[in-house]
C-alpha positions in Angstrom: -19.2 8.0 5.5 -22.0 8.4 3.2 -23.1 6.6 0.2 -25.3 7.2 -2.3 -26.4 4.0 -4.0 -26.6 3.9 -8.2 -27.4 1.4 -10.5 -23.9 0.3 -12.4 -25.7 1.0 -15.8 -26.5 4.6 -14.9 -23.1 5.2 -13.5 -19.5 6.7 -15.3 -16.5 8.9 -14.5 -16.5 12.1 -16.1 -13.1 12.6 -16.0 -10.1 10.3 -15.2 -9.2 6.6 -14.7 -9.6 5.6 -11.1 -7.0 3.1 -9.0 -8.7 -0.2 -8.0 -7.8 -1.9 -4.8 -9.2 -5.4 -4.6 -10.1 -4.7 -0.6 -12.3 -8.1 0.0 -13.4 -11.2 -1.6 -16.6 -9.8 -2.6 -15.7 -6.0 -3.0 -13.4 -3.6 -4.5 -12.8 0.0 -3.9 -11.5 2.7 -6.4 -9.9 5.7 -5.8 -8.9 8.8 -7.3 -5.6 7.8 -8.9 -4.2 11.8 -8.1 -5.2 13.0 -4.6 -6.6 9.3 -3.3 -9.8 10.5 -2.8 -12.3 7.4 -2.2 -14.9 7.5 -4.9 -16.8 4.2 -5.5 -17.3 0.5 -3.7 -18.4 -2.3 -5.7 -19.6 -5.4 -4.0 -19.8 -8.6 -6.3 -22.9 -9.6 -4.4 -25.1 -6.7 -6.1 -23.4 -6.6 -9.2 -26.2 -3.9 -10.6 -25.3 -1.3 -7.9 -22.1 0.8 -7.2 -21.6 2.5 -3.9 -20.5 6.3 -4.4 -19.0 8.4 -1.4 -21.1 11.5 -1.1 -18.2 13.5 -0.1 -16.2 12.7 -3.9 -19.5 14.5 -5.6 -19.7 17.9 -6.9 -23.0 18.7 -6.0 -23.5 16.1 -2.9 -26.6 18.7 -1.8 -28.3 17.2 -4.5 -28.5 13.5 -2.8 -30.2 14.2 0.6 -30.2 10.7 2.4 -33.1 8.5 2.6 -32.5 6.0 4.7 -30.0 5.3 7.3 -28.3 1.7 7.9 -25.8 0.4 10.7 -27.5 2.9 12.8 -26.5 0.3 16.0 -22.6 0.5 15.3 -22.8 4.2 15.2 -20.1 6.5 17.0 -21.8 7.1 20.6 -21.1 10.9 19.6 -22.6 10.8 15.9 -26.1 12.5 15.9 -28.6 12.2 13.1 -30.4 14.8 12.0 -33.3 15.4 9.8 
């Protein structure tokens, strides 16, 4: 999954109210209340940021990756193209 990390102060939903799941002691995940699409992850250890699932965006091509993280644990068949 690809994530877009944005300042929490710059993030808002354009419509609807997500369902929230406390998925770990430090994190919560938000999902579309209609279809269940994963929307964001909020980590209490990074209170100023929100991680947005790129696939949930209307225009994901507007946000090209600038970094790759956790590459050491990626699936063996996954290639990274630039």
